[in-house]
C-alpha positions as CSV (number, residue, x, y, z in Angstrom):
1,X,-17.5,17.9,12.5
2,X,-13.9,17.3,13.3
3,X,-11.3,16.9,11.2
4,X,-7.6,17.3,10.7
5,X,-6.7,19.9,8.2
6,X,-3.3,21.2,6.8
7,X,-3.2,25.0,5.8
8,X,1.0,24.6,4.9
9,X,2.9,22.0,3.6
10,X,5.4,20.3,5.6
11,X,6.2,17.2,8.3
12,X,3.7,16.2,11.0
13,X,3.7,19.6,13.0
14,X,1.6,20.6,9.9
15,X,-1.2,18.6,10.8
16,X,-4.2,20.7,12.9
17,X,-7.3,19.4,14.6
18,X,-10.3,21.8,13.4
19,X,-13.6,22.2,13.6
20,X,-15.0,21.6,10.1
21,X,-18.4,22.0,7.8
22,X,-19.7,18.7,6.9
23,X,-19.2,17.6,3.3
24,X,-21.8,17.6,1.0
25,X,-22.1,15.1,-1.9
26,X,-22.0,15.8,-5.6
27,X,-23.6,14.3,-8.5
28,X,-21.8,10.3,-8.8
29,X,-20.6,10.7,-5.3
30,X,-21.0,9.4,-1.4
31,X,-21.4,11.1,1.9
32,X,-19.5,8.3,4.3
33,X,-20.0,8.3,8.0
34,X,-16.3,7.8,8.7
35,X,-15.9,4.6,11.5
36,X,-12.2,4.3,10.6
37,X,-9.7,5.8,8.3
38,X,-6.6,4.6,6.5
39,X,-3.3,5.8,7.5
40,X,-1.0,5.8,4.2
41,X,2.6,6.4,3.8
42,X,1.7,8.1,0.8
43,X,-0.3,10.6,3.7
44,X,3.1,11.9,4.7
45,X,4.1,12.9,0.9
46,X,0.6,14.9,0.6
47,X,2.0,17.2,3.7
48,X,4.8,17.9,1.7
49,X,3.1,17.7,-1.6
50,X,5.8,15.6,-3.1
51,X,3.2,13.0,-3.9
52,X,2.7,12.3,-7.2
53,X,-0.6,14.5,-7.6
54,X,-0.2,17.9,-6.6
55,X,-2.1,18.8,-3.2
56,X,-3.8,22.3,-2.6
57,X,-4.4,24.5,0.0
58,X,-6.3,24.3,2.8
59,X,-6.8,20.2,2.7
60,X,-8.4,17.8,4.9
61,X,-5.3,14.7,4.3
62,X,-6.6,11.5,4.4
63,X,-7.2,8.8,1.0
64,X,-9.4,6.0,2.5
65,X,-12.0,5.2,4.7
66,X,-14.6,2.9,5.8
67,X,-17.9,3.3,7.5
68,X,-21.6,4.1,6.8
69,X,-23.5,5.3,4.3
70,X,-26.9,7.5,4.5
71,X,-29.1,4.5,3.3
72,X,-26.9,2.4,5.7
73,X,-24.4,0.6,4.0
74,X,-21.3,-0.4,5.2
75,X,-18.3,0.9,2.5
76,X,-14.8,1.2,2.2
77,X,-14.1,3.5,-0.3
78,X,-11.0,6.0,-1.9
79,X,-11.6,9.6,-1.5
80,X,-11.1,11.6,-4.7
81,X,-7.2,12.3,-3.2
82,X,-8.2,13.9,0.4
83,X,-10.2,14.5,2.8
84,X,-10.2,10.8,5.0
85,X,-8.9,12.2,7.9
86,X,-12.5,13.4,9.0
87,X,-16.0,12.5,11.2
88,X,-17.8,12.3,7.8
89,X,-16.1,12.2,4.2
90,X,-17.4,12.4,0.5
91,X,-15.9,9.9,-2.0
92,X,-16.9,9.0,-5.8
93,X,-19.3,6.3,-6.1
94,X,-16.8,4.4,-8.2
95,X,-14.4,4.1,-5.7
96,X,-17.1,2.9,-3.0
97,X,-17.2,-0.8,-2.3
98,X,-19.6,-2.6,-0.4
99,X,-18.3,-4.3,2.3
100,X,-19.3,-8.4,3.2
101,X,-20.6,-9.5,5.9
102,X,-17.8,-10.8,8.3
103,X,-15.4,-8.1,6.7
104,X,-13.8,-5.8,9.9
105,X,-12.9,-1.8,9.2
106,X,-9.2,-3.0,9.3
107,X,-9.7,-5.9,6.9
108,X,-11.7,-3.6,4.4
109,X,-9.6,-0.6,4.9
110,X,-6.4,-3.1,4.5
111,X,-7.5,-4.1,1.4
112,X,-8.4,-1.0,-0.8
113,X,-5.1,0.6,-0.8
114,X,-2.7,-1.8,0.2
115,X,-4.2,-5.2,-1.1
116,X,-5.1,-3.8,-4.0
117,X,-1.4,-2.8,-4.8
118,X,-0.4,-5.9,-3.7
119,X,-2.6,-7.7,-6.2
120,X,-1.4,-5.6,-9.3
121,X,1.8,-6.1,-8.2
122,X,1.6,-9.3,-8.5
123,X,-0.8,-10.0,-11.5
124,X,-0.4,-6.9,-13.7
125,X,3.0,-5.3,-12.8
126,X,5.1,-8.6,-12.9
127,X,2.3,-11.2,-13.8
128,X,3.9,-13.8,-11.1
129,X,4.3,-17.3,-12.4
130,X,3.8,-20.5,-10.0
131,X,7.2,-21.6,-9.0
132,X,9.6,-18.1,-9.2
133,X,11.2,-16.3,-6.9
134,X,9.4,-13.2,-5.1
135,X,11.2,-11.0,-3.3
136,X,9.1,-8.4,-1.2
137,X,10.9,-5.3,0.4
138,X,9.4,-3.8,3.3
139,X,7.4,-7.2,3.7
140,X,6.4,-6.7,7.2
141,X,4.5,-3.0,6.0
142,X,0.8,-2.8,5.1
143,X,2.0,-3.9,1.0
144,X,4.4,-6.0,2.6
145,X,2.3,-8.1,4.5
146,X,-0.4,-8.9,1.9
147,X,2.0,-9.5,-1.2
148,X,3.8,-12.0,1.1
149,X,0.8,-14.0,1.4
150,X,-0.6,-13.6,-2.2
151,X,2.6,-14.7,-3.6
152,X,2.7,-17.9,-1.2
153,X,-1.1,-18.9,-2.1
154,X,-0.5,-18.1,-5.8
155,X,2.4,-20.8,-5.7
156,X,5.5,-19.1,-5.9
157,X,8.4,-21.2,-5.5
158,X,10.5,-19.1,-2.9
159,X,9.4,-15.3,-1.3
160,X,11.9,-13.4,0.2
161,X,11.3,-10.9,2.7
162,X,13.3,-7.9,3.9
163,X,12.5,-6.1,6.8
164,X,14.9,-3.9,9.2
165,X,14.2,-5.8,12.7
166,X,14.3,-9.2,13.8
167,X,10.5,-8.7,14.8
168,X,9.4,-7.4,11.2
169,X,11.9,-10.5,9.8
170,X,9.4,-12.8,12.1
171,X,6.3,-11.5,11.1
172,X,7.0,-12.3,7.3
173,X,7.9,-15.7,8.2
174,X,4.6,-15.9,10.2
175,X,3.2,-14.8,7.5
176,X,4.8,-17.4,4.7
177,X,7.8,-16.0,4.1
178,X,10.4,-18.7,3.2
179,X,13.1,-16.8,4.5
180,X,13.8,-12.8,5.4
181,X,16.7,-10.4,4.8
182,X,17.7,-7.6,6.7
183,X,16.7,-4.7,4.8
184,X,19.9,-2.8,5.8
185,X,22.4,-5.6,4.3
186,X,25.0,-3.3,2.6
187,X,25.1,-5.3,-0.2
188,X,21.5,-6.1,-1.2
189,X,22.6,-7.8,-4.4
190,X,24.3,-10.7,-2.8
191,X,21.8,-10.7,0.4
192,X,19.1,-11.9,-2.2
193,X,20.9,-14.2,-4.2
194,X,22.2,-16.0,-1.2
195,X,18.4,-15.9,-0.1
196,X,17.7,-17.9,-3.2
197,X,20.0,-20.5,-2.9
198,X,22.6,-18.9,-5.1
199,X,20.6,-17.6,-8.1
200,X,19.4,-14.5,-9.0
201,X,15.6,-13.6,-8.3
202,X,12.1,-13.6,-10.7
203,X,10.5,-10.6,-9.3
204,X,11.0,-7.7,-6.6
205,X,8.3,-5.4,-5.4
206,X,9.7,-2.2,-4.2
207,X,8.9,0.9,-2.9
208,X,11.9,1.9,-0.9
209,X,14.2,3.7,-3.8
210,X,17.5,4.5,-3.8
211,X,20.5,2.1,-3.4
212,X,17.8,-1.0,-2.4
213,X,15.8,-0.2,-5.6
214,X,19.7,0.0,-7.3
215,X,21.1,-3.6,-5.6
216,X,17.7,-5.8,-6.3
217,X,17.7,-4.3,-10.2
218,X,21.3,-6.1,-10.3
219,X,20.2,-8.8,-8.8
220,X,17.1,-9.7,-11.2
221,X,17.6,-13.3,-13.3
222,X,17.3,-13.0,-16.9
223,X,13.5,-12.3,-17.8
224,X,13.1,-10.6,-14.1
225,X,10.6,-8.0,-13.7
226,X,11.1,-5.2,-11.0
227,X,8.0,-3.2,-9.6
228,X,8.7,-0.1,-8.7
229,X,5.5,1.5,-6.8
230,X,7.0,4.0,-4.3
231,X,9.7,6.0,-2.5
232,X,10.0,5.2,1.2
233,X,13.9,6.5,1.3
234,X,12.8,9.5,-0.4
235,X,16.1,8.7,-2.7
236,X,15.7,8.0,-6.2
237,X,17.5,5.5,-7.9
238,X,20.2,5.6,-10.0
239,X,18.4,6.5,-13.9
240,X,17.6,2.9,-15.7
241,X,19.7,2.1,-18.5
242,X,17.6,0.1,-20.9
243,X,20.8,-1.0,-23.0
244,X,21.3,-2.9,-19.3
245,X,17.7,-4.3,-19.5
246,X,18.4,-5.0,-23.2
247,X,21.6,-6.9,-22.5
248,X,19.9,-8.9,-19.1
249,X,16.5,-9.4,-20.7
250,X,14.7,-7.7,-17.3
251,X,12.1,-5.5,-16.8
252,X,10.9,-2.6,-14.5
253,X,7.8,-1.5,-14.0
254,X,6.2,1.3,-12.3
255,X,2.8,1.2,-10.8
256,X,0.6,3.6,-9.2
257,X,-2.8,2.5,-7.9
258,X,-5.2,5.5,-9.3
259,X,-4.6,4.0,-12.6
260,X,-6.5,0.8,-11.8
261,X,-10.0,2.9,-11.7
262,X,-9.0,3.9,-14.9
263,X,-8.3,0.4,-16.8
264,X,-11.5,-1.2,-17.8
265,X,-12.5,-4.9,-17.2
266,X,-14.8,-6.6,-18.6
267,X,-16.6,-8.4,-16.2
268,X,-16.0,-6.1,-12.8
269,X,-16.1,-2.8,-14.4
270,X,-12.5,-1.7,-13.7
271,X,-9.3,-3.2,-12.6
272,X,-9.2,-2.1,-9.1
273,X,-12.9,-3.7,-8.5
274,X,-11.8,-6.9,-9.6
275,X,-9.3,-6.7,-7.4
276,X,-11.3,-5.7,-4.7
277,X,-13.9,-9.1,-5.4
278,X,-10.8,-11.0,-5.9
279,X,-9.6,-10.3,-2.4
280,X,-12.7,-10.3,-0.7
281,X,-13.0,-13.5,-1.3
282,X,-10.1,-14.6,-0.2
283,X,-10.3,-12.9,3.8
284,X,-13.9,-14.2,3.3
285,X,-12.7,-18.0,2.8
286,X,-9.6,-17.4,5.1
287,X,-7.1,-17.2,2.6
288,X,-5.9,-13.8,3.2
289,X,-5.6,-11.7,6.8
290,X,-5.0,-8.2,7.6
291,X,-2.3,-7.5,10.1
292,X,-3.0,-4.7,12.7
293,X,-0.4,-1.8,12.5
294,X,-1.9,-0.1,15.4
295,X,-5.1,2.4,15.5
296,X,-4.4,6.4,16.5
297,X,-7.2,9.4,17.2
298,X,-7.3,12.9,16.0
299,X,-5.6,14.2,18.7
300,X,-2.2,11.6,17.6
301,X,-2.3,12.0,14.3
302,X,1.4,14.0,14.3
303,X,2.6,10.8,16.1
304,X,0.8,8.7,13.5
305,X,2.9,10.4,11.1
306,X,6.0,10.6,12.5
307,X,6.0,6.8,13.3
308,X,5.0,5.9,9.6
309,X,8.1,8.6,8.4
310,X,10.4,6.2,10.8
311,X,9.3,3.4,9.3
312,X,9.0,1.3,12.3
313,X,5.6,0.5,12.1
314,X,3.7,-2.9,10.4
315,X,1.2,-4.1,9.4
316,X,-2.3,-1.2,8.7
317,X,-2.7,1.8,10.7
318,X,-5.8,3.0,11.4
319,X,-7.1,6.8,12.1
320,X,-10.4,6.8,14.6
321,X,-12.0,9.8,13.7
322,X,-14.4,9.6,17.0
323,X,-11.3,9.6,19.4
């Protein structure tokens, strides 16, 4: 099969198109003929071995695929941690989800990582309540585009989106954000408070890191919550001062999607299955939509990673392994 393989860690230059033997599904696993794979910012961390889970070489990157199983089921799946950038992939049965009729590959792949992440950030990490103000950083990205829609759908009093260009901010507004702020604002604390009518904000969803995280934390109202789920700037925020959290009655939460596959849910099996069931239902009902961000062939994978690293992309990016 055709695939992308990494034999040394680094930037986009380490991504190589190769021919590899077809993978073989073991016990409790599913072999999938991949129609599309998802491209995520986390993949760039995998390539340079700076991800939360350490990678081993050689490696086929890619953590999510959509396609068809040997018995003809249309599915979307999370691989064990890699293996998605290929014509065939193996995924645990536990992380393989049947795709409802009427849901295309783009939408299914938008939900399995980005949608589930947005759901978890709002439902579990921050426990957003109706009427609260919600800041969505990187609002034109994969998680951000879904988070803006979910926050508005679930009754947020004011959704404040941040993005780096006029086009990205317009996209966030079109998706339901009440106001859009330039993510390059030199004083994010002041920008967020101004965007919230002079009041501090209740919820912040942040995957940027560095000064954006530091200044967003200062913008929180009493009992405000900041959920941290990535570090796109590759700049670490300052250490959290627990005393300051106490003084201001604020909360900082971390979130990593794989944990949702370990937490049990009485009705759906795991927390991830509950999230996917709810998200699929919202899509079928026309209440949430995926935002296409572009599609790349295997031969364009280096450009895809360069685009991800530059943070100039919007919506959901796909890889077509057939070209």
